[in-house]
C-alpha positions in Angstrom: 0.0 0.0 0.0 2.7 2.6 0.8 4.4 2.0 -2.6 1.1 2.5 -4.4 0.4 5.7 -2.4 3.9 7.2 -3.0 3.8 6.5 -6.7 0.2 7.5 -7.6 -1.0 11.1 -7.8 -4.5 9.8 -7.6 -3.7 8.5 -4.1 -1.1 11.0 -2.8 -2.6 14.1 -4.4 0.8 15.5 -5.5 2.6 13.5 -8.2 2.9 10.3 -10.1 6.4 8.9 -9.8 8.4 6.0 -10.9 11.0 4.3 -8.8 13.8 3.8 -11.3 16.5 2.6 -8.9 17.3 2.0 -5.2 17.5 4.9 -2.7 14.8 7.2 -4.1 13.7 9.5 -1.4 10.2 10.7 -0.5 9.8 13.7 1.8 6.6 13.9 3.9 5.5 16.7 6.1 4.4 16.4 9.8 0.9 15.5 8.7 2.1 12.7 6.4 1.4 14.6 3.2 3.9 14.1 0.3 6.1 17.1 -0.3 8.6 16.0 -2.9 10.4 13.0 -4.4 14.1 12.9 -4.9 15.9 10.5 -7.3 18.7 8.1 -6.3 21.4 10.5 -7.4 20.3 13.1 -4.8 22.5 12.9 -1.7 20.5 12.5 1.5 22.1 15.7 3.0 21.9 17.8 -0.2 20.7 21.4 0.1 17.5 20.6 -1.8 16.5 18.1 0.9 17.9 19.8 4.0 16.2 23.2 3.3 12.8 21.4 3.4 13.5 19.8 6.7 
């Protein structure tokens, strides 16, 4: 169920996404709403992720 929710705009209300490789990252807010998806090549401590935390 979580994979379907993360990858379906119909379910998460934000975006359709495809997991192309390991280590894709999904950022959720404090209410469990999807904010953004980051691909495998985005470092976990990159500025694009840390500024949203």
